[in-house]
N, C-alpha and C positions, 0 to 999 in steps of 0.2 A: 285929385292927387296929382303932384307934379312928379314926372318919371323920366328918367334917362334909360335908353335901351343900349346894350352892347351886344351886337351880333354881327359876325362876319359875313353871313349870307344875306345878301341885298333883299331877296324876296322874302325870306323869313322875317327880316327886320321890318320890312314894310308891312307885312301881315300883322306882326304883334303891334305896330304903331297903329293900324287901322282898327284892330280889335279895341284897343285901350281908348283911342279917341271916340270911337263909336259908343263907349261905355261912359263917356263923359270925363275922361281924364286928359290932362295936358301933357303931351310928350315934348319934352324940353330939347332933347338931342337924341340922335341915333347915331351911334359910331361902330367902327369895324375893328378896333384894336383896344388892348388893354391900356395903352397909353392915352388914346382917345377917351376912354372912360374915366381915367384919372383926371383928365384936362376938363371934361363935361361936369363931372361931379364938383370939382373946384368952382367952375364958373357958375353953374347953375343952382347948386346946393339943393337936389331934388328931395322929395320925400321918399322916393324908391327908386331903385336901379334893378332892371331886369338884365341879368348878365349871362352870357354864353360861358360855359366852363372852359370849353377848348377854343381857344383863339389863336391867331397868327402871332408869332412866326412858327411856333413849334407844335401847335395844336395839342398841348398837353394840359397845363393848368393856369394859363396866364389870366383867364377870366376870374378864377377863384383868388389868385394872388392879388390881382387889382382890387377885387372886392373887399379883401380883408386888410388892405393897407399899402398896396403897390409893391409888394415883394414878400419876402419871408415865406414861412411855411403856410401851407392851407389850413383851414381850421380843422379841428379834431373831429373824427367820425362821431355820429350820435351814439348815445347809450344804446346797448343792446335791448332788443325787445324781449318780451316773455316774462318769466317768473323771477328775474333777477331784481326787480325794483323794490321800493320800500314796501314793507309788509309782506313780502313773499317769503314763502317757507325756503329755508336753506338746508340742505343736507337730508338725511333719511328722516322719515317721520318718526 
């Protein structure tokens, strides 16, 4: 699998790259900013991107914003777990 890694910690990024390459994957780029992620994805067209959620400059949600399209709102939260899914009983028995 062809992979891009976005992680601002140099040691963590290197460790992830080592794990992935040892498992037989090709790491196309390792970047430390959301902007770098957008450039690397545009240039390399990877199969997968491993993305740190909190990245410089504000360490809030830059990684998520870059992963979902370079800006805008982060993705919606996952649906709640438990008995609210299809086929679950609702209300009193």
